[in-house]
BALOBA-1460 file (C-alpha; in Angstrom, 3 decimals):
// residues 142
<rec num="1" residu="m" x="-22.599" y="113.512" z="49.764"/>
<rec num="2" residu="s" x="-24.098" y="110.582" z="50.164"/>
<rec num="3" residu="t" x="-27.816" y="109.600" z="49.338"/>
<rec num="4" residu="w" x="-29.298" y="106.184" z="50.834"/>
<rec num="5" residu="v" x="-32.454" y="105.109" z="49.630"/>
<rec num="6" residu="v" x="-34.120" y="102.115" z="52.050"/>
<rec num="7" residu="r" x="-35.502" y="99.753" z="50.594"/>
<rec num="8" residu="d" x="-35.556" y="96.721" z="52.742"/>
<rec num="9" residu="e" x="-33.968" y="95.567" z="56.155"/>
<rec num="10" residu="h" x="-30.321" y="94.542" z="54.334"/>
<rec num="11" residu="s" x="-30.148" y="98.301" z="53.217"/>
<rec num="12" residu="r" x="-31.549" y="99.529" z="56.480"/>
<rec num="13" residu="e" x="-28.607" y="98.211" z="57.780"/>
<rec num="14" residu="m" x="-25.655" y="99.646" z="55.673"/>
<rec num="15" residu="a" x="-27.316" y="102.232" z="56.197"/>
<rec num="16" residu="i" x="-27.282" y="102.860" z="59.539"/>
<rec num="17" residu="n" x="-23.822" y="101.603" z="59.249"/>
<rec num="18" residu="a" x="-22.442" y="104.497" z="57.297"/>
<rec num="19" residu="l" x="-23.878" y="106.480" z="59.835"/>
<rec num="20" residu="r" x="-21.758" y="104.676" z="62.636"/>
<rec num="21" residu="g" x="-18.642" y="105.023" z="60.584"/>
<rec num="22" residu="r" x="-18.821" y="108.704" z="60.594"/>
<rec num="23" residu="k" x="-17.171" y="111.602" z="61.881"/>
<rec num="24" residu="v" x="-19.397" y="113.520" z="63.590"/>
<rec num="25" residu="p" x="-20.590" y="116.304" z="63.698"/>
<rec num="26" residu="f" x="-22.806" y="115.636" z="59.983"/>
<rec num="27" residu="t" x="-26.148" y="116.093" z="58.601"/>
<rec num="28" residu="v" x="-28.599" y="113.622" z="58.210"/>
<rec num="29" residu="k" x="-32.135" y="114.183" z="56.177"/>
<rec num="30" residu="l" x="-34.558" y="111.577" z="56.220"/>
<rec num="31" residu="s" x="-37.644" y="111.617" z="53.136"/>
<rec num="32" residu="k" x="-40.418" y="109.440" z="53.326"/>
<rec num="33" residu="g" x="-41.097" y="107.431" z="49.989"/>
<rec num="34" residu="a" x="-38.270" y="106.322" z="46.959"/>
<rec num="35" residu="p" x="-37.343" y="107.795" z="44.178"/>
<rec num="36" residu="r" x="-38.913" y="106.947" z="40.964"/>
<rec num="37" residu="s" x="-37.032" y="103.809" z="39.692"/>
<rec num="38" residu="i" x="-35.913" y="103.177" z="35.825"/>
<rec num="39" residu="e" x="-38.687" y="100.985" z="35.239"/>
<rec num="40" residu="q" x="-41.157" y="103.351" z="35.950"/>
<rec num="41" residu="n" x="-39.190" y="105.781" z="34.253"/>
<rec num="42" residu="k" x="-38.625" y="103.491" z="30.753"/>
<rec num="43" residu="l" x="-42.811" y="102.489" z="30.627"/>
<rec num="44" residu="q" x="-43.353" y="106.605" z="30.829"/>
<rec num="45" residu="r" x="-41.384" y="106.879" z="27.754"/>
<rec num="46" residu="m" x="-42.228" y="104.075" z="25.950"/>
<rec num="47" residu="w" x="-45.765" y="104.617" z="26.032"/>
<rec num="48" residu="m" x="-46.124" y="108.030" z="25.128"/>
<rec num="49" residu="i" x="-44.022" y="106.723" z="21.864"/>
<rec num="50" residu="e" x="-47.638" y="104.552" z="22.131"/>
<rec num="51" residu="a" x="-49.619" y="107.256" z="22.246"/>
<rec num="52" residu="q" x="-47.478" y="109.041" z="18.978"/>
<rec num="53" residu="l" x="-48.887" y="105.958" z="17.148"/>
<rec num="54" residu="q" x="-52.255" y="105.894" z="18.109"/>
<rec num="55" residu="g" x="-52.800" y="109.706" z="18.297"/>
<rec num="56" residu="d" x="-52.199" y="113.260" z="16.229"/>
<rec num="57" residu="q" x="-49.367" y="114.778" z="18.460"/>
<rec num="58" residu="t" x="-45.557" y="113.774" z="18.927"/>
<rec num="59" residu="a" x="-44.456" y="111.656" z="22.285"/>
<rec num="60" residu="e" x="-42.862" y="114.954" z="23.697"/>
<rec num="61" residu="e" x="-46.482" y="116.390" z="23.380"/>
<rec num="62" residu="y" x="-48.614" y="113.297" z="25.560"/>
<rec num="63" residu="r" x="-45.257" y="113.805" z="27.449"/>
<rec num="64" residu="g" x="-46.439" y="118.020" z="28.150"/>
<rec num="65" residu="f" x="-49.586" y="117.451" z="28.371"/>
<rec num="66" residu="c" x="-49.827" y="114.787" z="30.571"/>
<rec num="67" residu="k" x="-46.837" y="116.527" z="33.426"/>
<rec num="68" residu="l" x="-49.659" y="119.124" z="33.528"/>
<rec num="69" residu="n" x="-52.270" y="117.481" z="33.840"/>
<rec num="70" residu="f" x="-51.577" y="114.274" z="35.449"/>
<rec num="71" residu="g" x="-47.869" y="115.022" z="37.491"/>
<rec num="72" residu="v" x="-48.979" y="118.338" z="38.184"/>
<rec num="73" residu="p" x="-51.630" y="117.961" z="40.951"/>
<rec num="74" residu="i" x="-49.661" y="114.498" z="42.412"/>
<rec num="75" residu="l" x="-47.406" y="117.585" z="43.346"/>
<rec num="76" residu="r" x="-49.172" y="119.850" z="44.410"/>
<rec num="77" residu="a" x="-51.090" y="117.977" z="47.051"/>
<rec num="78" residu="e" x="-48.159" y="115.967" z="48.354"/>
<rec num="79" residu="n" x="-45.783" y="119.147" z="48.113"/>
<rec num="80" residu="e" x="-45.630" y="122.064" z="50.024"/>
<rec num="81" residu="r" x="-42.645" y="123.281" z="48.262"/>
<rec num="82" residu="f" x="-43.420" y="122.490" z="44.650"/>
<rec num="83" residu="c" x="-47.221" y="123.451" z="45.082"/>
<rec num="84" residu="e" x="-46.311" y="127.709" z="46.637"/>
<rec num="85" residu="v" x="-44.134" y="127.259" z="43.862"/>
<rec num="86" residu="y" x="-46.081" y="126.585" z="40.989"/>
<rec num="87" residu="d" x="-49.060" y="129.054" z="41.990"/>
<rec num="88" residu="r" x="-46.990" y="131.715" z="41.910"/>
<rec num="89" residu="l" x="-45.002" y="131.209" z="39.003"/>
<rec num="90" residu="i" x="-46.649" y="128.750" z="36.391"/>
<rec num="91" residu="r" x="-50.286" y="128.789" z="37.275"/>
<rec num="92" residu="p" x="-51.112" y="131.963" z="36.303"/>
<rec num="93" residu="r" x="-49.963" y="131.396" z="32.291"/>
<rec num="94" residu="t" x="-52.428" y="130.564" z="30.210"/>
<rec num="95" residu="y" x="-53.170" y="126.542" z="29.208"/>
<rec num="96" residu="a" x="-50.944" y="126.435" z="26.679"/>
<rec num="97" residu="e" x="-48.259" y="128.440" z="28.118"/>
<rec num="98" residu="k" x="-48.215" y="125.880" z="31.195"/>
<rec num="99" residu="i" x="-48.159" y="122.443" z="28.642"/>
<rec num="100" residu="e" x="-45.071" y="124.781" z="26.623"/>
<rec num="101" residu="l" x="-42.669" y="124.800" z="30.323"/>
<rec num="102" residu="m" x="-43.849" y="121.019" z="30.302"/>
<rec num="103" residu="m" x="-41.744" y="119.918" z="27.361"/>
<rec num="104" residu="a" x="-37.961" y="120.910" z="26.281"/>
<rec num="105" residu="p" x="-36.212" y="122.808" z="26.136"/>
<rec num="106" residu="i" x="-37.482" y="123.655" z="29.364"/>
<rec num="107" residu="d" x="-38.900" y="120.752" z="31.408"/>
<rec num="108" residu="l" x="-39.700" y="121.862" z="33.829"/>
<rec num="109" residu="p" x="-39.151" y="119.075" z="36.583"/>
<rec num="110" residu="v" x="-42.648" y="117.236" z="37.812"/>
<rec num="111" residu="t" x="-42.195" y="113.903" z="37.560"/>
<rec num="112" residu="r" x="-38.554" y="113.918" z="38.102"/>
<rec num="113" residu="i" x="-38.998" y="114.926" z="41.869"/>
<rec num="114" residu="m" x="-41.589" y="112.219" z="42.928"/>
<rec num="115" residu="t" x="-41.593" y="109.761" z="44.951"/>
<rec num="116" residu="s" x="-41.820" y="105.655" z="43.762"/>
<rec num="117" residu="k" x="-45.748" y="105.578" z="44.572"/>
<rec num="118" residu="q" x="-46.049" y="109.292" z="43.582"/>
<rec num="119" residu="k" x="-45.110" y="108.141" z="39.678"/>
<rec num="120" residu="t" x="-47.024" y="105.405" z="40.280"/>
<rec num="121" residu="a" x="-49.992" y="107.214" z="40.973"/>
<rec num="122" residu="y" x="-49.156" y="109.065" z="37.649"/>
<rec num="123" residu="l" x="-48.286" y="106.232" z="35.049"/>
<rec num="124" residu="d" x="-52.134" y="105.240" z="36.653"/>
<rec num="125" residu="k" x="-53.722" y="108.375" z="35.274"/>
<rec num="126" residu="i" x="-51.940" y="108.342" z="32.483"/>
<rec num="127" residu="y" x="-52.831" y="104.331" z="31.506"/>
<rec num="128" residu="n" x="-56.265" y="105.027" z="32.522"/>
<rec num="129" residu="h" x="-56.526" y="108.435" z="30.235"/>
<rec num="130" residu="f" x="-55.205" y="107.384" z="27.401"/>
<rec num="131" residu="s" x="-56.814" y="103.186" z="27.100"/>
<rec num="132" residu="g" x="-60.406" y="105.534" z="28.193"/>
<rec num="133" residu="i" x="-59.703" y="107.537" z="24.793"/>
<rec num="134" residu="g" x="-59.235" y="103.824" z="22.935"/>
<rec num="135" residu="y" x="-55.222" y="103.796" z="22.756"/>
<rec num="136" residu="q" x="-53.621" y="100.423" z="23.525"/>
<rec num="137" residu="l" x="-50.474" y="100.714" z="25.492"/>
<rec num="138" residu="t" x="-48.189" y="97.622" z="26.827"/>
<rec num="139" residu="q" x="-49.636" y="96.438" z="29.876"/>
<rec num="140" residu="p" x="-46.253" y="96.783" z="32.626"/>
<rec num="141" residu="n" x="-45.585" y="93.427" z="34.532"/>
<rec num="142" residu="r" x="-46.426" y="93.500" z="38.468"/>
């Protein structure tokens, strides 16, 4: 199975040419947005370590907090399937249980299923939260 992330006209042409060269029958599935980027992932990890150094929780605990409080609302608003499953299976649980589900070893997929745009919104919420309570986080290169 092939996946094409189309970010510009060149990558669009490459995807179109790949489709032209494929023998029928086959299935094409298009998704809006691009997957999160490696740079976004690195920035999130760095911020969690910086939060750990300034706060009273581990980086993993901060990651669980952020996934639940910032990531879940983004996905519930923009991903119908995620919302349905989350509301049915996780929403009824206690806050402490939800936080635990966000962290290893369960590590409920939240940011892994985000688009690049959703991950940007997520990172903005993290930055605003932690800088709002006085934490110093590395400024991303934009």
